C-alpha positions in Angstrom: 126.6 -292.7 97.0 129.1 -290.8 99.2 131.5 -290.7 96.3 128.8 -289.3 94.1 127.9 -286.7 96.7 131.6 -285.7 96.9 131.8 -285.4 93.2 128.7 -283.3 92.9 129.7 -281.0 95.7 133.2 -280.5 94.3 131.8 -279.7 90.9 129.3 -277.2 92.4 132.1 -275.5 94.3 134.2 -275.2 91.2 131.3 -273.7 89.2 130.5 -271.2 91.9 134.2 -270.1 92.2 134.4 -269.7 88.5 131.4 -267.3 88.4 130.1 -269.2 85.3 126.9 -270.6 86.8 123.3 -269.7 87.5 120.7 -271.1 89.9 119.1 -273.0 87.0 122.4 -274.8 86.4 123.0 -275.6 90.0 119.5 -276.8 90.9 119.8 -280.2 89.0 123.2 -280.9 90.6 121.9 -280.1 94.1 118.8 -282.3 93.5 121.1 -285.2 92.5 123.2 -284.7 95.6 120.1 -284.9 97.8 119.0 -288.1 96.0 122.3 -289.7 96.7 122.2 -288.7 100.3 118.8 -290.4 100.6 120.2 -293.5 98.9 123.2 -293.7 101.3 120.8 -293.5 104.2 118.7 -296.3 102.7 121.7 -298.6 102.2 122.8 -298.1 105.7 119.3 -298.8 107.1 118.8 -302.0 105.0 122.2 -303.4 105.8 121.6 -302.7 109.6 118.3 -304.5 109.3 119.9 -307.4 107.5 122.7 -307.7 110.1 119.9 -307.9 112.7 118.6 -310.9 110.8 115.5 -309.2 109.4 114.0 -310.7 106.3 115.0 -308.9 103.0 112.3 -306.5 101.9 111.5 -308.3 98.6 109.7 -306.7 95.8 109.2 -307.3 92.1 112.3 -305.8 90.4 113.7 -305.7 87.0 117.2 -307.1 86.7 118.2 -304.4 84.2 117.3 -301.7 86.7 119.5 -303.2 89.4 122.4 -303.6 87.1 122.1 -300.1 85.7 121.9 -298.4 89.1 124.9 -300.5 90.4 127.0 -299.7 87.3 126.1 -296.0 87.6 127.5 -295.9 91.1 130.5 -298.0 90.4 131.5 -296.1 87.3 132.5 -293.1 89.6 135.4 -295.2 91.1 136.1 -297.0 87.8 136.6 -293.8 85.8 139.2 -292.6 88.3 141.2 -295.6 87.4 140.4 -295.2 83.6 138.5 -298.5 83.6 135.4 -299.0 81.5 132.4 -301.1 82.7 130.3 -302.7 79.9 127.1 -304.7 80.3 125.8 -307.7 78.4 122.1 -308.2 79.0 119.3 -309.9 77.1 116.6 -307.6 75.8 114.0 -309.5 77.9 114.7 -310.7 81.4 112.2 -312.0 84.0 111.3 -310.1 87.1 112.9 -311.3 90.3 111.7 -310.8 93.8 114.5 -309.3 95.8 115.5 -306.4 98.0 116.9 -304.2 95.3 118.9 -302.0 97.7 120.8 -305.0 99.0 121.4 -306.7 95.7 122.5 -303.4 94.1 125.0 -302.9 97.0 126.4 -306.5 96.4 127.0 -305.6 92.7 128.5 -302.2 93.6 130.9 -304.0 96.0 131.9 -306.6 93.4 132.5 -303.9 90.7 134.5 -301.8 93.1 136.7 -304.8 94.1 137.2 -305.7 90.4 138.4 -302.1 89.6 140.8 -302.1 92.5 142.2 -305.5 91.6 142.7 -304.5 88.0 144.3 -301.2 88.8 146.7 -302.7 91.4 147.7 -305.6 89.2 148.0 -303.7 85.9 147.9 -299.9 86.5 149.1 -299.2 82.9 146.8 -301.6 81.1 145.5 -300.4 77.7 141.7 -300.0 77.7 140.9 -302.2 80.8 137.3 -303.4 80.9 135.0 -304.9 83.5 132.1 -306.9 82.0 128.8 -307.4 83.7 127.1 -310.4 82.0 123.5 -311.4 82.8 122.2 -314.8 81.7 119.4 -317.3 82.6 120.3 -320.7 84.0 117.7 -323.3 85.1 115.3 -321.0 86.9 117.9 -318.6 88.1 119.2 -315.2 86.9 123.0 -315.3 86.9 124.8 -312.0 87.1 128.6 -312.3 86.5 131.2 -309.6 87.1 134.2 -310.4 84.9 137.5 -308.6 85.5 141.0 -308.5 84.0 142.9 -308.7 87.2 145.4 -311.2 88.6 142.8 -313.8 89.4 142.4 -315.6 92.7 144.8 -318.3 93.9 143.4 -321.5 95.4 144.3 -320.7 99.0 142.8 -317.3 98.8 139.6 -318.5 97.1 138.9 -320.9 100.0 139.0 -318.0 102.5 137.7 -315.1 100.4 134.2 -315.1 101.9 135.3 -315.7 105.5 134.5 -312.9 108.0 137.5 -310.7 108.8 139.6 -312.1 105.9 140.8 -309.6 103.4 143.5 -309.4 100.7 143.6 -305.6 101.1 146.0 -303.9 103.6 143.2 -301.6 104.7 140.3 -304.0 104.3 138.0 -305.1 107.2 137.2 -308.5 105.6 133.4 -308.0 105.9 132.4 -306.9 102.4 132.3 -310.3 100.6 131.1 -312.1 103.7 128.1 -309.8 103.9 127.6 -310.0 100.1 127.4 -313.8 100.2 125.0 -313.7 103.2 122.7 -311.3 101.3 122.6 -313.5 98.3 122.1 -316.7 100.3 119.2 -315.0 102.2 117.6 -314.6 98.8 118.1 -318.4 98.2 120.9 -317.7 95.7 124.6 -318.3 95.5 127.8 -316.2 95.2 131.1 -317.7 94.1 134.3 -316.9 92.3 136.3 -318.6 89.7 139.3 -317.7 87.6 139.0 -316.9 83.9 141.3 -319.5 82.2 142.4 -319.5 78.6 143.0 -322.8 76.7 146.7 -322.6 77.4 146.1 -322.3 81.2 146.8 -318.6 81.4 144.7 -316.8 84.0 143.2 -313.5 82.6 141.2 -312.4 85.6 138.5 -313.6 87.9 134.7 -313.8 87.7 132.3 -313.4 90.6 129.0 -315.2 89.8 125.8 -314.2 91.6 122.7 -316.4 91.0 119.2 -315.4 92.1 116.0 -317.4 91.8 113.3 -316.3 89.3 109.7 -316.0 90.6 108.1 -315.1 93.9 109.7 -316.4 97.2 108.4 -320.0 97.8 106.5 -319.8 94.5 106.4 -322.5 91.8 109.2 -320.9 89.8 111.8 -321.6 92.4 110.4 -324.2 94.8 112.9 -327.0 95.2 115.3 -325.4 92.8 119.0 -325.2 93.5 121.3 -322.5 92.4 123.6 -323.4 89.5 126.6 -325.4 90.3 129.9 -323.4 90.2 131.8 -324.1 87.0 135.2 -323.0 85.8 135.0 -319.9 83.6 137.0 -319.9 80.4 137.9 -317.1 78.0 134.4 -317.4 76.5 133.1 -314.8 78.9 
């Protein structure tokens, strides 16, 4: 949201300086800026509550809405790196009972990490794409973020979700740790695997996020276990 606010404000300043604007043109942009400021405050509030071990504020939520909102925010960073984000969702998906603000932030973080990894590894790649794939799997909704980066080596994969461990020079090592904690608090799982072609060539990494279908402690997910992590091949 802060990146969106910065973009909206920069655009507004440019329009005012050019003298080619009217109050009617500026009003929608200012309203969007205010909405993103409210969203930023909400994210901070929910994450603070989560860190204090409060229960997620679950509500019936459409998976497509969470994905659309997360992609909308992540695209701001992705476009700067000339990376496209495409989604692959079924036309009909079940409602899930989650804290949409927290789950959306998990996806934004995964998409942002994917864009950074791809740009750092292949800054001159032709038409780089991040794919968001949503599928159903044994009582769970599985959201996968598929990138075209360098992949994750075995040693790094074992530590990637540890607190204070980061592969970035300026990283704090808390992002993925909090993301996994958020997903597990919803009785789901978050894991990463490499995308491996038939010849053994690694073409990127995929972060899988599984969330149970149905109300918390309801019959749809009672006793269910999140899907077992599997190696992802070029099929994704």
